[in-house]
N, C-alpha and C positions, 0 to 999 in steps of 0.2 A: 419334471422340469419342462417348462414350455420352450419349444424351439422357436427361433426367430423365423419370420416370414421373409424370405430373400428372393428378390427378382434380379436377375442378371440380364441387362438389356444393352446390347451393343449393335452397332451398325457396322458390318464388315463387308469389305469389297472382295472381289475375286482374288486380288493379289495379297489379301490378308491385312491390309491397312484399314484402320477404322475410317469410315467414309459415309456419306449420305448419298442417296440417289436423287438426281435432279428431276423429280417427277412431282406434279401437283398432288397426286394421290398420296405419295409418300410423305410430303410435307404436311398434309392435312392429318394423316394418321399419326404422325409424330407429334403434332400439336395437340391432338385429342389425348394421346397417351400421356403427355407431360401434364396436361390439365388434370386428368383423372388420378395421376400418381403423385404429382408434386404440389399443385395448387392447394394450399391449406383449406380454402373454403369449399373446394369441390372434390377433394381426395376421396377415393373409393376403396383403396387397398389397405388402409390402416397402417401405413408406413410411418415409423417413428424416426427414421433417419435414412440417409442415403449417402452414397459415395460416388463422386464423379471424378473423372480424370481431368487433367489440365485443359485440354482442348474443349471438352464439354462445358467445363466451368467458364472458360473464357468466351465461348460462343453464346452461351445461354444465360449467364448470370452477371459476369463483370463486363461483358461486351468489350473486352480488351482495355478497360479503363484502369488506371493505377489508383489504388486507394489513397485517401488523404490520411496520413498518420501524424499523430502528435508526437514528435520526436522528444518532447520534454515531459511526457506522461510518466507518472511513477509506475514502477514495476510492481505488479500485484500477482500473488500466487493464490488469491482467494478463489475457492471453488476448484482449484487444480489438485490440491493436496488434501 
């Protein structure tokens, strides 16, 4: 059985809260890591999926925008079951 390749990547502050450091070097290292691990055209780690928490998703993907949903869309279970 092939085992999954798992990376646990967190930014933790001294008080235990997830946080980032306000340093130019940290921001550049974080940008490079995300480019090499998440960007589909440049990914180097062979990652097939990833899981982010709420704050990481809001900070980096949705940028705190609310998605536009079609409230009248038909419910479909295709691909789920």
